[in-house]
C-alpha positions in Angstrom: -8.9 9.4 -18.5 -6.3 8.7 -15.7 -6.8 5.7 -13.5 -5.1 5.4 -10.1 -4.4 2.8 -7.5 -5.2 3.1 -3.8 -3.4 0.8 -1.3 -5.3 0.2 1.9 -2.8 -1.9 3.7 -5.7 -3.7 5.4 -5.2 -7.1 7.0 -8.4 -7.2 9.0 -8.6 -10.4 11.0 -5.0 -11.2 10.4 -5.8 -13.6 7.6 -2.2 -13.2 6.3 1.1 -13.2 8.1 2.3 -9.6 8.5 5.3 -10.3 6.2 3.1 -11.7 3.5 0.6 -8.9 3.8 3.2 -6.1 3.5 5.0 -8.0 0.6 1.7 -8.2 -1.3 1.0 -4.5 -0.9 4.6 -3.7 -2.0 4.1 -5.9 -5.1 0.9 -4.0 -6.0 2.6 -0.7 -5.5 5.6 -1.7 -7.7 3.4 -2.9 -10.5 1.3 0.3 -10.7 3.7 2.3 -12.9 4.6 -0.4 -15.4 0.9 -1.1 -15.8 0.2 2.5 -16.7 -1.6 3.8 -13.6 -1.4 7.6 -13.2 -1.0 7.8 -9.5 -0.7 5.7 -6.3 -2.5 6.7 -3.1 -2.0 5.1 0.3 -4.6 5.1 3.1 -3.4 5.9 6.7 -5.4 4.4 9.5 -4.6 5.4 13.0 -5.5 3.4 16.1 -6.8 0.3 14.3 -5.2 -3.1 14.5 -5.4 -3.8 10.7 -3.3 -0.9 9.5 0.2 -1.9 8.3 1.3 1.5 6.9 1.6 4.0 9.8 3.6 6.6 7.8 2.5 7.2 4.2 5.2 9.8 3.4 8.0 7.3 4.4 6.4 4.5 2.4 5.9 6.7 -0.7 9.4 8.1 -0.5 10.8 4.6 -0.3 8.8 3.5 -3.3 9.8 6.6 -5.3 13.4 5.8 -4.7 
């Protein structure tokens, strides 16, 4: 069975500083492969104030680099 990770990039209520929030999501993304997860998915929310990933393709291409 393959298990995957889905990043939501959600900071609803701004309970974290934006830098801390994005850094935490990046750490999760970078740990997925070494931990053996099969895939990584990213949610894209438009027109909401809690979304920190407006362009999934750009984020995933940066991560694949």
